[in-house]
N, C-alpha and C positions, 0 to 999 in steps of 0.2 A: 514501586520502582518506576513511577511515572517520570518521563522526560530525562532518561539516562541515555547517553550516547554509547553504542556498542559496536564492536566489530562483528563480522559474520560468525567467527569462531566463538566469541563470547555469547552471542545470541543462541547458537545451537546448544551450548551447555545448559543455558537457562531453560530452553524449551523441552529438554529431556524429561522434566518432571510433569509435563502436561500431556493431555490426550485431546486430539481434535479429530473431527470427521471431515472438515473442509478447510481449505486455504483459499481465502478470498483476495483477489488481486485487483487493485484499483490504481488509477493515477489521480493526482490532485487537480489537473487541468490548470489550476492556479493555486499556489505559486508554481512557477516554472523554473527551469534551470537558470534563467536570467536573474531570478530573485535570490539565488543561492550564491554566497560569496566565499564559501569554504570555512566560515567561522560562525555562521548564524543558524546552525542546526536547531538549537533550542528556541530561538526567536521564531523561526518558521513553524515549528511544532506548536508553540504557544499561540500563534496567529490562527492555526487550524483549530486548536481547542477553543479559542474565543469565538470563532465562527460557529462551530458545532453547538456550543453551550448558549451563547448569547443571541445568535441569529436563528439557528435551527431549533433551539429549546431542548436539546438533549442533556442528559445528566452529566456527561463527560465527552471527551473527544471520542469520535466513533470508532477509530481503528486502534489496534494494539501496537502497531509498528508503522513508522514512516521510514522509507528508504530514500536517503539523500543522494544527490548526484555523485558524491565521492565514495559511494558504496557503504557508508556507515548507516547504522540503524538508530532510530530514536524511539524509545518506548513511549507508549501513550496510555490507553485504557489498560487496566490491570489484566494480565493474561488469563486470570480465572473468572473474568466477567464477560458476559455475552456482548459482542460488538453491535454497533449500529452500522451494518454493512450491506447485506442483501436481504431485503424484506422476504420473510418466509424461510430463509436459510440460516439465520444467525446463530441458533443454538448449536453449540459445539464447534463453532468456526473460529479460526484465527484470521484476523483482518489486517491487510497490509495496504498502505498508501505509498505509491512511488511518486516522489516529487517530480513533476514534469507534465507537460501537455504532449502526449504521444500520438495525437491525431496527425494525420497527413494533411498538408495544406489543401484546402478545398473540401475536406471531409470533417465530420463532427461539428460541434458548435465553435464559432469564431472566438478566438482568444487574442486580445491585443498584445499580450506578452510574448506571443510567438509560439513556435512549434519546436519540440525537442526530439532527440533520438535516444532510444534506450541503448546505451553502449558503455564500454569501459567498465570501471569498477562498479557502477550501479547495476549494469547487466550481469556482471559476475556474481554480485551478491544475491540478486533475485534468483538466478539460476541455481546457486548453492542452496537457497532456501527451498526452491521447488524440488530439487533432488532429495534433500533431507526429508521433506514432507512426504514426497512420493514413496520413498523407500520405507518410511516408518508407517504411514497411514494409507498409502495407495494413491496412485496418480489420478484415479477417477474423481477424487475429492478436491482436486485443484480447479477452482472456478474463477473465471473472469467475471467482473461485475455485470457485463452485458449479457451473460448467460442466464442471469436470474429471471425468475418468472415475472413477466410484465415489464421488464427493464427496456427502456428505449434509448439509453445512453450508449455511447461508443466505448465507454470505459473498460479497460485501461488504455484505450486509444486505437484508432484505425491503423496506426503504424506498427502494431505489435500483433503478430500472428502466433497464436498459441501452439499451433502444430510445428512451427519453426523455431521455437525457443530451445 
């Protein structure tokens, strides 16, 4: 099911057949909202796959899902495969990349494409997935990338406060 565009409702129906112990939430940092034109969902996903496979040397794109600024999801790594997400925590995890740089200006690593805000349909979709996951598997399993052991990144961004989602 790689590289299929889904609504939040379509995604939840598919996820019903899987079991996970963690939900990993990331941001892309690059590409950002400026790189999204409303029609290039698959192109952005393919760019991420190319980077993961050709630059990082992974066998496939690292995440199961990419969340675009319009609130639509794009499937990536098959749902039944372990993601390349948070070292030491990958087994049993569902990995999500939100397209955008959600660092606050002056924090996190500099990105010449700018800074984004998690809002609108993108925020609605991630909140819907968090609620779905939390009710089904427990809220304690929802992890931001920066919570991982030894992680020094700000991912999913200094502008997102887990306690206020």
